[in-house]
C-alpha positions in Angstrom: 113.2 121.9 117.8 112.3 118.8 119.7 109.9 118.7 122.7 109.6 116.2 125.4 107.4 116.1 128.4 107.0 113.9 131.4 103.9 113.9 133.6 104.9 113.4 137.2 102.4 112.3 139.6 102.7 111.5 143.4 105.5 113.9 143.8 105.4 117.1 146.0 106.3 120.4 144.7 109.4 120.4 146.7 110.5 117.1 145.2 109.5 118.3 141.8 111.6 121.4 142.0 114.5 119.4 143.4 114.4 117.2 140.5 113.9 119.5 137.6 114.8 123.1 138.7 118.1 124.4 137.3 119.5 127.9 136.4 118.2 129.3 133.3 115.0 127.1 133.2 111.5 128.6 133.3 108.9 127.5 135.6 105.1 127.9 134.9 102.7 127.6 137.8 98.9 127.6 138.1 98.1 129.3 141.4 94.8 129.0 143.4 94.4 132.7 144.6 91.5 134.8 143.4 93.7 136.9 141.0 95.4 133.8 139.7 92.2 132.1 138.8 91.0 135.3 137.0 94.3 135.3 134.9 93.8 131.6 134.1 90.1 132.2 133.3 90.9 135.3 131.2 93.2 133.1 129.0 90.3 130.7 127.9 90.0 132.8 124.7 93.3 131.5 123.6 92.1 127.9 123.8 90.0 126.5 120.8 87.6 124.9 123.3 87.5 127.7 125.7 89.3 125.9 128.5 90.9 127.9 131.3 94.6 128.0 131.1 96.6 125.9 133.5 99.2 128.6 134.0 99.0 132.0 135.8 102.5 132.9 136.5 106.0 132.4 135.0 109.3 132.3 137.0 113.1 132.3 135.8 115.0 129.7 137.9 118.3 130.9 139.1 119.4 127.7 140.8 120.6 126.8 144.3 122.4 129.5 146.6 124.9 129.1 149.4 121.8 128.7 151.7 121.0 125.5 149.8 117.7 127.0 148.5 116.3 127.3 145.0 116.0 131.1 144.2 114.0 132.7 141.2 113.4 135.9 139.4 109.7 136.9 138.8 107.5 139.9 138.2 104.9 140.1 140.7 102.6 142.2 142.9 103.5 141.7 146.6 101.4 143.4 149.1 102.1 143.6 152.9 100.8 146.0 155.5 104.0 148.2 155.5 105.2 148.1 151.8 104.3 147.0 148.3 106.6 145.4 145.7 105.4 145.7 142.1 107.7 144.3 139.2 110.7 142.1 139.3 111.6 140.4 142.4 114.0 137.8 143.7 112.5 135.1 145.9 113.0 131.7 147.2 111.0 128.9 145.7 109.4 128.3 149.1 106.3 130.2 148.1 105.5 127.7 145.4 106.0 124.7 147.7 102.4 124.4 149.0 100.5 122.0 146.7 97.1 123.7 147.7 98.3 127.1 146.7 100.4 125.8 143.5 98.6 122.8 142.3 100.0 122.9 138.9 103.8 123.3 138.0 105.8 122.8 134.8 109.4 123.4 134.2 110.6 124.3 130.7 114.2 123.5 129.7 115.2 125.2 126.6 118.6 123.4 126.4 120.6 126.7 127.1 124.3 126.2 127.2 126.4 127.9 130.0 126.9 131.2 128.1 123.2 131.5 127.2 122.2 130.7 130.8 124.6 133.4 132.1 123.2 135.9 129.6 119.6 135.3 130.6 120.2 135.3 134.3 122.4 138.5 133.9 119.5 140.2 132.0 117.1 139.2 134.8 119.3 140.4 137.6 119.7 143.7 135.6 115.9 144.2 135.7 116.0 143.4 139.4 118.8 145.9 140.0 117.1 148.7 138.2 113.7 148.2 139.8 111.9 147.2 136.6 108.1 147.5 137.3 105.1 146.6 135.4 102.1 148.9 134.7 98.9 148.1 136.6 96.8 149.8 133.9 98.3 147.7 131.2 97.7 144.5 133.2 94.2 145.6 133.7 93.8 146.5 130.0 95.3 143.1 128.9 92.8 141.3 131.1 
């Protein structure tokens, strides 16, 4: 397997997603919220020099829809005054466009062909349709 990477500077998050997002690719983000900083901090034990991770969240990119927006699948905890969503969700990329809230972004292209991309996205949509949730006790235990 070969790997290549490109460091992109002087590019907004919106420009970065427009340039590199595609169906079946995985985005990694390092978010600035308290919980995301704790996730990044807790991963320091995985780094030989003890550095905090750059990443706190992963997203499966679905591609653009009829509304012209990039959509994604993610597992997240979404708290609002009238409801709580815990687990697989489908959202627009908008929530990751603010550079202050999402200062670090990477997009991984695994070189999937059309059938592999369809299989990955179909499985993600199946998890969404069945309301797959993650366990808060397991998240806390792993932290």
